[in-house]
BALOBA-1460 file (C-alpha; in Angstrom, 3 decimals):
// residues 211
<rec num="1" residu="m" x="183.267" y="150.663" z="-56.858"/>
<rec num="2" residu="t" x="180.775" y="150.914" z="-59.412"/>
<rec num="3" residu="h" x="177.557" y="153.011" z="-59.308"/>
<rec num="4" residu="a" x="174.912" y="153.743" z="-61.293"/>
<rec num="5" residu="k" x="174.841" y="156.161" z="-63.843"/>
<rec num="6" residu="g" x="171.096" y="157.282" z="-63.052"/>
<rec num="7" residu="a" x="169.873" y="158.855" z="-59.523"/>
<rec num="8" residu="r" x="168.731" y="156.700" z="-56.474"/>
<rec num="9" residu="i" x="165.479" y="157.495" z="-54.759"/>
<rec num="10" residu="r" x="165.508" y="156.540" z="-50.965"/>
<rec num="11" residu="v" x="162.824" y="156.775" z="-48.258"/>
<rec num="12" residu="r" x="163.981" y="159.532" z="-45.553"/>
<rec num="13" residu="g" x="162.290" y="160.897" z="-42.645"/>
<rec num="14" residu="l" x="159.572" y="160.107" z="-40.664"/>
<rec num="15" residu="q" x="156.360" y="158.904" z="-43.208"/>
<rec num="16" residu="p" x="152.808" y="160.216" z="-43.027"/>
<rec num="17" residu="a" x="151.823" y="156.539" z="-42.714"/>
<rec num="18" residu="q" x="153.824" y="155.935" z="-39.673"/>
<rec num="19" residu="v" x="151.889" y="158.955" z="-38.155"/>
<rec num="20" residu="l" x="148.616" y="157.736" z="-38.362"/>
<rec num="21" residu="a" x="149.598" y="154.383" z="-37.235"/>
<rec num="22" residu="g" x="151.008" y="156.284" z="-34.173"/>
<rec num="23" residu="l" x="147.971" y="158.289" z="-33.324"/>
<rec num="24" residu="a" x="145.390" y="155.123" z="-34.166"/>
<rec num="25" residu="g" x="147.732" y="153.368" z="-31.850"/>
<rec num="26" residu="i" x="147.051" y="156.181" z="-29.005"/>
<rec num="27" residu="a" x="143.338" y="156.788" z="-29.739"/>
<rec num="28" residu="f" x="142.699" y="153.087" z="-29.229"/>
<rec num="29" residu="l" x="145.147" y="152.441" z="-26.013"/>
<rec num="30" residu="v" x="143.077" y="155.833" z="-24.498"/>
<rec num="31" residu="v" x="139.696" y="154.353" z="-25.267"/>
<rec num="32" residu="g" x="140.725" y="150.882" z="-24.344"/>
<rec num="33" residu="i" x="142.230" y="151.579" z="-21.165"/>
<rec num="34" residu="i" x="138.693" y="154.233" z="-20.483"/>
<rec num="35" residu="g" x="136.320" y="151.458" z="-21.416"/>
<rec num="36" residu="l" x="137.900" y="148.844" z="-18.563"/>
<rec num="37" residu="t" x="137.982" y="151.172" z="-15.827"/>
<rec num="38" residu="r" x="134.289" y="151.719" z="-16.451"/>
<rec num="39" residu="t" x="133.297" y="148.253" z="-16.819"/>
<rec num="40" residu="g" x="136.095" y="146.260" z="-14.652"/>
<rec num="41" residu="f" x="136.387" y="142.713" z="-15.890"/>
<rec num="42" residu="g" x="132.718" y="141.344" z="-14.452"/>
<rec num="43" residu="n" x="130.624" y="139.888" z="-17.149"/>
<rec num="44" residu="f" x="133.644" y="139.975" z="-19.699"/>
<rec num="45" residu="a" x="131.585" y="138.894" z="-22.892"/>
<rec num="46" residu="g" x="128.156" y="140.413" z="-21.832"/>
<rec num="47" residu="h" x="126.443" y="143.583" z="-22.520"/>
<rec num="48" residu="h" x="127.343" y="146.776" z="-20.745"/>
<rec num="49" residu="d" x="125.366" y="149.879" z="-20.108"/>
<rec num="50" residu="a" x="128.840" y="151.590" z="-19.338"/>
<rec num="51" residu="g" x="129.847" y="153.335" z="-22.869"/>
<rec num="52" residu="f" x="131.065" y="155.617" z="-25.322"/>
<rec num="53" residu="w" x="127.951" y="157.476" z="-26.694"/>
<rec num="54" residu="r" x="125.995" y="155.414" z="-28.580"/>
<rec num="55" residu="f" x="129.200" y="152.740" z="-28.623"/>
<rec num="56" residu="s" x="129.936" y="149.911" z="-26.550"/>
<rec num="57" residu="a" x="132.655" y="149.045" z="-24.221"/>
<rec num="58" residu="n" x="132.468" y="145.550" z="-22.305"/>
<rec num="59" residu="p" x="135.847" y="144.098" z="-20.866"/>
<rec num="60" residu="l" x="136.345" y="142.031" z="-24.151"/>
<rec num="61" residu="m" x="135.752" y="144.921" z="-26.778"/>
<rec num="62" residu="s" x="138.170" y="147.618" z="-24.191"/>
<rec num="63" residu="l" x="141.264" y="144.402" z="-24.509"/>
<rec num="64" residu="v" x="140.754" y="143.951" z="-28.387"/>
<rec num="65" residu="r" x="141.093" y="148.236" z="-28.531"/>
<rec num="66" residu="v" x="143.892" y="147.872" z="-26.440"/>
<rec num="67" residu="g" x="145.748" y="145.259" z="-27.863"/>
<rec num="68" residu="t" x="145.468" y="147.051" z="-31.357"/>
<rec num="69" residu="g" x="146.791" y="150.604" z="-29.555"/>
<rec num="70" residu="v" x="150.015" y="148.964" z="-28.363"/>
<rec num="71" residu="i" x="150.444" y="147.120" z="-31.682"/>
<rec num="72" residu="g" x="150.154" y="150.382" z="-33.448"/>
<rec num="73" residu="l" x="152.363" y="151.909" z="-31.088"/>
<rec num="74" residu="l" x="154.809" y="149.531" z="-31.594"/>
<rec num="75" residu="l" x="154.260" y="148.984" z="-35.912"/>
<rec num="76" residu="a" x="154.625" y="152.671" z="-35.911"/>
<rec num="77" residu="f" x="158.409" y="153.412" z="-35.550"/>
<rec num="78" residu="g" x="159.361" y="152.196" z="-39.560"/>
<rec num="79" residu="s" x="157.930" y="152.715" z="-42.706"/>
<rec num="80" residu="g" x="156.859" y="148.939" z="-43.720"/>
<rec num="81" residu="r" x="155.757" y="147.929" z="-40.756"/>
<rec num="82" residu="a" x="153.262" y="150.830" z="-40.364"/>
<rec num="83" residu="r" x="152.222" y="149.888" z="-43.814"/>
<rec num="84" residu="t" x="151.700" y="146.502" z="-42.037"/>
<rec num="85" residu="f" x="149.574" y="147.813" z="-39.434"/>
<rec num="86" residu="g" x="147.562" y="149.361" z="-41.708"/>
<rec num="87" residu="w" x="146.806" y="146.271" z="-43.382"/>
<rec num="88" residu="l" x="145.824" y="144.576" z="-39.877"/>
<rec num="89" residu="l" x="143.156" y="147.148" z="-39.177"/>
<rec num="90" residu="f" x="141.984" y="146.908" z="-42.642"/>
<rec num="91" residu="i" x="141.870" y="143.213" z="-42.531"/>
<rec num="92" residu="g" x="140.608" y="142.940" z="-39.238"/>
<rec num="93" residu="y" x="138.454" y="145.814" z="-38.453"/>
<rec num="94" residu="g" x="136.896" y="144.795" z="-41.981"/>
<rec num="95" residu="l" x="135.595" y="141.442" z="-40.543"/>
<rec num="96" residu="l" x="134.207" y="142.737" z="-37.482"/>
<rec num="97" residu="f" x="132.537" y="145.082" z="-39.688"/>
<rec num="98" residu="v" x="130.803" y="142.361" z="-41.581"/>
<rec num="99" residu="w" x="130.254" y="140.122" z="-38.928"/>
<rec num="100" residu="g" x="128.417" y="143.606" z="-37.350"/>
<rec num="101" residu="l" x="126.156" y="143.424" z="-40.509"/>
<rec num="102" residu="m" x="125.442" y="139.914" z="-39.665"/>
<rec num="103" residu="i" x="124.295" y="140.545" z="-36.046"/>
<rec num="104" residu="d" x="122.406" y="143.231" z="-37.063"/>
<rec num="105" residu="g" x="120.412" y="141.175" z="-39.401"/>
<rec num="106" residu="l" x="121.495" y="143.120" z="-42.511"/>
<rec num="107" residu="i" x="123.118" y="140.224" z="-43.855"/>
<rec num="108" residu="s" x="120.670" y="137.150" z="-43.261"/>
<rec num="109" residu="n" x="123.602" y="134.680" z="-43.355"/>
<rec num="110" residu="n" x="125.053" y="134.361" z="-40.381"/>
<rec num="111" residu="p" x="127.662" y="131.459" z="-39.348"/>
<rec num="112" residu="f" x="128.715" y="132.544" z="-36.608"/>
<rec num="113" residu="a" x="125.449" y="132.791" z="-34.988"/>
<rec num="114" residu="t" x="125.593" y="130.622" z="-32.110"/>
<rec num="115" residu="a" x="128.756" y="132.326" z="-31.141"/>
<rec num="116" residu="g" x="126.202" y="135.450" z="-30.365"/>
<rec num="117" residu="n" x="127.845" y="138.568" z="-29.724"/>
<rec num="118" residu="p" x="130.793" y="138.349" z="-27.403"/>
<rec num="119" residu="l" x="132.226" y="142.023" z="-28.314"/>
<rec num="120" residu="d" x="128.369" y="143.170" z="-27.677"/>
<rec num="121" residu="m" x="128.739" y="145.193" z="-30.981"/>
<rec num="122" residu="g" x="125.919" y="147.530" z="-31.440"/>
<rec num="123" residu="p" x="124.810" y="148.982" z="-35.093"/>
<rec num="124" residu="a" x="127.307" y="152.118" z="-34.335"/>
<rec num="125" residu="d" x="130.149" y="150.136" z="-33.205"/>
<rec num="126" residu="t" x="129.732" y="148.228" z="-37.101"/>
<rec num="127" residu="w" x="129.874" y="151.362" z="-38.914"/>
<rec num="128" residu="l" x="132.724" y="152.732" z="-36.656"/>
<rec num="129" residu="h" x="134.677" y="149.206" z="-37.607"/>
<rec num="130" residu="l" x="133.872" y="150.651" z="-41.301"/>
<rec num="131" residu="g" x="135.579" y="153.275" z="-40.558"/>
<rec num="132" residu="v" x="138.419" y="152.065" z="-39.207"/>
<rec num="133" residu="a" x="139.076" y="149.479" z="-41.465"/>
<rec num="134" residu="a" x="138.989" y="152.796" z="-44.212"/>
<rec num="135" residu="l" x="141.642" y="154.470" z="-41.964"/>
<rec num="136" residu="g" x="143.947" y="151.167" z="-42.207"/>
<rec num="137" residu="l" x="143.594" y="150.886" z="-46.035"/>
<rec num="138" residu="l" x="144.718" y="154.697" z="-46.251"/>
<rec num="139" residu="i" x="147.876" y="154.068" z="-43.887"/>
<rec num="140" residu="a" x="148.640" y="150.884" z="-45.908"/>
<rec num="141" residu="v" x="148.392" y="152.967" z="-49.097"/>
<rec num="142" residu="l" x="149.402" y="156.444" z="-48.053"/>
<rec num="143" residu="p" x="152.605" y="157.247" z="-50.662"/>
<rec num="144" residu="a" x="156.516" y="157.704" z="-48.847"/>
<rec num="145" residu="r" x="157.861" y="160.734" z="-48.776"/>
<rec num="146" residu="r" x="161.515" y="159.691" z="-50.935"/>
<rec num="147" residu="t" x="164.496" y="161.605" z="-51.409"/>
<rec num="148" residu="i" x="166.365" y="161.491" z="-54.347"/>
<rec num="149" residu="l" x="170.318" y="160.562" z="-54.342"/>
<rec num="150" residu="l" x="172.184" y="161.964" z="-56.828"/>
<rec num="151" residu="p" x="175.092" y="159.690" z="-57.536"/>
<rec num="152" residu="e" x="177.934" y="162.582" z="-57.331"/>
<rec num="153" residu="d" x="176.644" y="162.960" z="-53.932"/>
<rec num="154" residu="e" x="178.248" y="159.481" z="-53.031"/>
<rec num="155" residu="t" x="180.959" y="159.541" z="-55.153"/>
<rec num="156" residu="a" x="182.457" y="162.946" z="-54.499"/>
<rec num="157" residu="d" x="184.893" y="162.066" z="-51.706"/>
<rec num="158" residu="e" x="185.306" y="158.201" z="-52.219"/>
<rec num="159" residu="p" x="189.183" y="159.440" z="-54.536"/>
<rec num="160" residu="a" x="190.673" y="160.917" z="-51.183"/>
<rec num="161" residu="l" x="189.324" y="157.924" z="-49.139"/>
<rec num="162" residu="a" x="190.713" y="155.569" z="-51.390"/>
<rec num="163" residu="e" x="193.809" y="157.380" z="-51.921"/>
<rec num="164" residu="q" x="194.371" y="158.119" z="-47.935"/>
<rec num="165" residu="h" x="193.310" y="154.426" z="-47.294"/>
<rec num="166" residu="t" x="195.875" y="153.334" z="-49.826"/>
<rec num="167" residu="e" x="198.846" y="155.537" z="-48.236"/>
<rec num="168" residu="v" x="197.773" y="153.708" z="-44.325"/>
<rec num="169" residu="i" x="197.989" y="150.630" z="-46.179"/>
<rec num="170" residu="d" x="201.613" y="151.159" z="-47.969"/>
<rec num="171" residu="r" x="203.084" y="152.670" z="-45.043"/>
<rec num="172" residu="d" x="201.934" y="149.595" z="-42.361"/>
<rec num="173" residu="r" x="203.473" y="147.378" z="-45.152"/>
<rec num="174" residu="v" x="206.755" y="149.574" z="-45.259"/>
<rec num="175" residu="v" x="207.131" y="149.447" z="-41.300"/>
<rec num="176" residu="g" x="206.434" y="145.931" z="-41.143"/>
<rec num="177" residu="a" x="209.188" y="144.763" z="-43.968"/>
<rec num="178" residu="t" x="211.736" y="146.891" z="-42.215"/>
<rec num="179" residu="e" x="210.950" y="145.642" z="-39.147"/>
<rec num="180" residu="d" x="210.633" y="142.705" z="-40.535"/>
<rec num="181" residu="t" x="214.234" y="141.898" z="-42.691"/>
<rec num="182" residu="t" x="216.867" y="144.486" z="-40.897"/>
<rec num="183" residu="p" x="217.030" y="141.869" z="-37.661"/>
<rec num="184" residu="r" x="217.137" y="139.090" z="-40.036"/>
<rec num="185" residu="r" x="219.943" y="140.499" z="-42.444"/>
<rec num="186" residu="r" x="222.453" y="141.642" z="-39.093"/>
<rec num="187" residu="s" x="221.774" y="138.298" z="-37.137"/>
<rec num="188" residu="f" x="223.161" y="136.705" z="-40.601"/>
<rec num="189" residu="l" x="226.190" y="139.083" z="-41.101"/>
<rec num="190" residu="r" x="227.189" y="138.338" z="-37.366"/>
<rec num="191" residu="r" x="226.973" y="134.513" z="-37.616"/>
<rec num="192" residu="h" x="228.514" y="134.559" z="-40.766"/>
<rec num="193" residu="h" x="231.415" y="136.123" z="-38.994"/>
<rec num="194" residu="d" x="231.647" y="134.658" z="-36.319"/>
<rec num="195" residu="e" x="231.619" y="130.832" z="-38.066"/>
<rec num="196" residu="r" x="234.625" y="132.131" z="-39.667"/>
<rec num="197" residu="g" x="236.687" y="132.396" z="-36.560"/>
<rec num="198" residu="p" x="239.244" y="134.400" z="-35.393"/>
<rec num="199" residu="e" x="242.066" y="133.185" z="-37.638"/>
<rec num="200" residu="a" x="240.287" y="134.136" z="-40.708"/>
<rec num="201" residu="a" x="239.333" y="137.422" z="-39.530"/>
<rec num="202" residu="r" x="243.487" y="138.101" z="-38.588"/>
<rec num="203" residu="e" x="244.424" y="136.490" z="-41.965"/>
<rec num="204" residu="e" x="242.184" y="139.027" z="-43.787"/>
<rec num="205" residu="r" x="243.818" y="141.730" z="-42.142"/>
<rec num="206" residu="p" x="247.089" y="143.652" z="-44.444"/>
<rec num="207" residu="p" x="250.174" y="141.965" z="-43.242"/>
<rec num="208" residu="g" x="251.700" y="146.061" z="-41.974"/>
<rec num="209" residu="l" x="248.861" y="145.421" z="-39.382"/>
<rec num="210" residu="a" x="249.562" y="141.812" z="-38.252"/>
<rec num="211" residu="h" x="251.020" y="142.874" z="-34.783"/>
């Protein structure tokens, strides 16, 4: 087996991106469930007075938070998937931040003005979404902890394993050859002797042993 001369770098262990993705997923899931317990499912996309401090929590927004939490927990079980969750947070909540600026009037041109405000977003929610988008970007670009693996660590045990494997193969071949050739040789000699018959066998005996 041919190995590269230089050392190889591998990603190993629990990565910081996975930890942040898991914590963010738990936080979103808890906040979404608490919001649903306070508002129920009535007036699904309308305004509710029950919320968290200055943050709104109508049923639709609570379901969005629950879905975000579930996705975060599912994608936290892999380094690459955790970074994918970070990009989803950055893009999704970044768009919500921009939409919130339009709803608050900070951006005058709102192409979604006819849609109203189904998530019941206020100024506090808009800046919260900016923070969530920043967290998603951090998860997406957070460097991974890597382990340097030297080639000598991989090739140290290979000669012994190769020799043992070759010995097993040779032993199997010898045993197979013995089992296959010996019976055939015996049967050939016996068949050759039987074809010659008793008269040929008697002729081969020495004259003194004829009787």
